[in-house]
C-alpha positions in Angstrom: 96.9 64.5 101.9 94.8 67.9 101.7 93.0 66.4 98.8 92.1 63.3 100.8 90.9 65.4 103.6 88.8 67.6 101.2 87.1 64.5 99.6 86.3 63.2 103.1 85.0 66.5 104.1 82.9 66.6 100.9 81.7 62.9 101.5 80.9 63.5 105.2 79.1 66.8 104.2 76.9 64.9 101.8 75.8 62.2 104.5 74.6 64.8 107.1 71.1 64.6 105.9 71.2 60.6 105.7 69.1 58.5 108.0 71.1 58.3 111.4 70.2 54.6 111.6 72.2 53.8 108.4 74.7 56.5 108.4 77.4 56.9 111.1 78.4 60.3 109.8 74.7 61.5 110.1 74.4 60.0 113.6 77.6 61.6 114.8 76.5 65.0 113.4 73.1 64.9 115.1 74.8 63.9 118.3 76.0 67.4 119.1 79.5 69.1 119.3 80.1 67.8 122.8 79.6 64.1 121.8 81.8 64.9 118.7 84.6 66.5 120.5 84.5 63.6 123.2 84.9 61.1 120.2 87.7 63.1 118.7 89.5 63.1 122.0 89.0 59.2 122.4 90.4 58.6 119.0 93.5 61.0 120.0 94.0 58.9 123.1 94.1 55.6 121.2 96.5 57.1 118.7 98.8 58.1 121.6 98.4 54.7 123.3 99.1 52.6 120.2 102.2 54.9 119.5 103.5 54.5 123.1 103.1 50.5 122.6 104.9 50.7 119.2 102.0 49.4 117.4 102.5 51.1 113.9 99.5 49.7 112.2 97.1 50.5 115.0 98.6 54.1 114.8 97.7 54.4 111.2 94.2 52.9 111.7 93.3 55.1 114.6 94.9 58.1 112.8 92.3 57.6 110.1 89.7 57.5 112.6 91.1 60.5 114.2 91.0 62.6 111.0 87.5 61.5 110.1 86.2 62.7 113.4 88.0 65.9 113.2 86.4 66.4 109.9 82.9 65.7 111.2 83.7 68.1 113.9 84.6 70.8 111.4 81.5 70.2 109.5 79.5 70.8 112.7 81.5 74.0 113.5 81.2 75.4 110.1 84.8 75.0 109.2 86.0 74.0 105.8 89.5 72.3 105.0 90.4 75.4 103.2 90.1 77.4 106.4 92.5 75.3 108.2 95.0 75.3 105.1 94.8 79.1 105.1 95.9 79.0 108.8 98.7 76.6 108.1 99.9 78.8 105.3 99.8 81.9 107.6 101.8 79.9 110.1 104.4 78.7 107.6 104.8 82.5 106.5 105.4 83.4 110.1 107.5 80.6 111.6 108.0 77.8 108.9 106.2 74.7 108.4 107.5 72.9 111.5 106.7 75.4 113.9 103.5 75.7 116.0 102.5 79.5 116.4 102.9 80.6 120.3 99.8 82.2 121.8 101.6 85.7 121.6 104.7 86.4 119.5 107.1 89.0 121.0 107.0 92.2 119.2 110.6 92.0 118.0 109.9 88.5 116.7 111.8 88.2 113.2 109.1 87.4 110.6 110.1 85.1 107.6 109.8 86.2 104.2 109.2 83.6 101.4 111.0 84.0 98.1 110.8 81.7 95.1 114.0 80.4 94.1 114.1 78.4 90.8 110.6 77.2 91.6 111.2 76.4 95.3 110.1 78.2 98.1 113.1 79.5 100.4 112.7 81.4 103.7 114.7 84.5 104.3 114.9 86.3 107.6 114.1 90.2 107.4 
């Protein structure tokens, strides 16, 4: 998936100087971050509503729209996909892949150490 997002990022970046009358991406990038953030929020709400309604196909389609709008907002904010991947790697080292990092970790919070075992990543508590 990371490669898909990177390709999407590169394609959207290439469109930023296109004519806004023919390029949705160029139009969105010129609309300002507030408009982009609003569009991202709208897409997120659509994903939630479709998920609550159990409409799998709609969730898939709206998720693609959500990712597209997130990538456009990244471009506007000067964020590259690898910036996000680095943060995800940092979080995985701290808490594991499924965890969201709390705003503030307690000082005695056990950090995880990653060890390679037969080509597989394994976590060990220190």
